[in-house]
Every structure is written in structure tokens, then in C-alpha cells.
C-alpha angles and dihedrals in degrees: 000000000000121000094260093053091046091052093049092050092049090051093049092049091049091047090051092049090051092049091048091050090048092048090048091053091047089050092062114110112228110219117200107215122189111207147167095197119136112268092246091059095056101077098043092049094045093046095049095045094047092048089056092042109031092172092066130065122196117222107194124215103190134186139127118298098256092051093046092049092049091047095052090047091050089050095047094113093045107027119198101178125086096190137014110213135170092015126129113278089227087064091048090052089052089051090048090052087052092054093248101123131085108212116225134170103224121213109274093007089135088067093063124095108275092235089056097058135056110260094223120097111259092028117234091212143005127212127237106186143335124250127186147185118279137171122236111204122187106223095194096048092041091055093044092052097038093245112144125224109267118235097181144027087249090060089065091066092064116112095240088071093058110137092359102093127085125181136168125272104248091215089062102028133056088207090055093050096049090051090052094044090046092055094046092050096043098044101027121250098280094049092038092059090043090055092048090048088057093043090051090063088061098041117108097185143355111219131205095230130066092217098048099076090057094044091051091048089049090054092049093245087127131008095231132038123182103211137126132292100249094055089044093054093044095051091049090049089054088059104265114152096240137129115223106222130186102192120243096246091060131258138262115245143180139192127246101226145173135225140162117252111236114249098027115159091210098061098148093050091045089053089052090055090050091050090053092049090055093049126107089231092058092045089054087057093048088051088066087073108023130044096211117055138168098253114080116238095018101122139129137165113274114200112262092353109145109263093213095049099122092045091053094056105115123219106283133197108197091184090057091051094049095044094047099035096108095045092047092051094046090052094044091048093050092051106038113010092105090082097049120122115253110271118246113254 
């Protein structure tokens, strides 16, 4: 073969490779996934799933639980999501009741803890991990201002906490909603609202993020932030002078869960994502952030994560939370929304 022919052959080969690569890229299914995962979880989950499924690309649409829930309900007649992942199971049950979920028995789903999967066959949703209310208490600011470390929810009603407590707005934040639902279930509705009336007197601000109250307490902006245990442990590990407290009465909790949106045009790819969520490998990854995950036996020590977390999880009726969500939020908004932070525009 002369040099000209060899050059032409090389050029043709390079061109063919380029075309093949382009076709491969074009062949990838883009999966639109609505999520309320924390930002630091998005890249690791996407990387791991796409490594196992190179023909699928996740495109995240991320916001807080309340915003994602409202957006999905607003889009019900013209859905844009293929999968809902890392969103409170109480929201997923609400979507199921609205006819928005495509049930699917993911591969290996029977291995998951029963409480972490829908009991119906095929399941409408599968759980990933549990997250729960926690109190972040700034030890430096508390000592400076003479405000003691709270041990219980009841402690937060004491006058010394006036103007020093922040918590998430339940209409915006899944963490806020699980806290409110937890109080109503544990105390009964009359006593639950009475407790929140008292707590409201000490609240400085209701945020629109479940993480924000703990971050603000960690910075010393307020002494107490009602948040969730993963964020509390993370802030303490970063060096913040906070105590991570699961109040003595027990804590409200929810599951981060996943489901396929009914009507998706990418059903095969959506099922691959659900299969991955149910896998032990994915649960090992979830366990980097949460101490209680769906796959039995997957557990490890997380720095500063409360050791008694699972024992402090109060009795929880997900169906109650989903069924009464709208009424609970309407009542909460009527009573307390005046102290909510301005919403970002």
C-alpha cells in the first residue's frame, strides 16, 4: 500500500470511529429525573448509575421537596419527568393516589426491608433511605447567651429559646413536613397544633430549605436549628460547634424514595434506574449519607451520625401524611406563615 492509500485508509478509519462515537452518544437515552436530593449527592449517584448503564444519561431537575411536589402536580396533565427519585415517600403516595405513578417490580426489590417498599405487587415505589428530624444546637452561642442544650421537643417551648429557633417551612421542605406530621401523629392533632403554637412563639424564621436551619445554627446565626440528621452530622464533621440531638420523645421521619412517572416515553431506561436503586451497590452509596438504608445489612459508621437514630424513629403512618398533606399545609400556613423567609424569585 502506497503512502497516499495508507493515508486515505487512516482518514476513513478515523472518520468511521468519529461517526460511531457520535452515533453512540446520540443513542444514549436522556432520562429526566425530578429530585430533592442534596446537591452533593447528585454527582456520585449519576456517575455510579451511568457507569453501570452507559446507554442512559440522567438529567436532574432538582429543588426542595415541596417545590418538586407542587411542580409535579402542576404538570400532571403534561408530565415532563420520567422518574421521581430522592423525594419523600409521602409525596410519592400522593402522586400514586393521583394516578401519576407507573408501578414496577424492580429486580431484587424483594430483598429490601419491607417498610422500604410499597406492599402492592408490583410496587408503586421503593425506598432508598430514611431521614429524620434532628436538632442542631450551637454549643458556643448557647453558652454565650445562657441558653441550655435542649433534650426534648418540649424544651424548645421554654422562654429562653425565644427568637433563637429556626425550622423549615413544611410547604417548601420535606424535612419541615415530616417534622410537622411527626408531631401531629405522636401527640394527636389537638395537642400537636398546641405544641406548634407554643413553638411558633420561639421561632425566629421558617426557611424554605431543610438544610438551612442547621447551617444557620452551625454559623451561630441562631442557637437552635430544626433540620435533619444527615445535615447535622455533616455540619459537625466540618467542624461546626454543634450538638446533634434527636429529642427524647422520638422524631418524625420519612423515606427518600423512587418511582416511575406514568406516561414516560423512556420506560425501559426508567426501569433500569429503578433496578439500580434497589441494588445493594446503590444502597452502599446511599449509606455514605444516611445511616438507615433500604437494603438489610448495609450499614457503616458515619462521622457524628447519631448512634440511636433508628431507635428514635417514631411510629409513622405514611398514608396519613399523604392523605392529609394538603389540609395540614393549609392549616400550618394560616397559623404560622407570617414568619417564613421571603421566597426566592
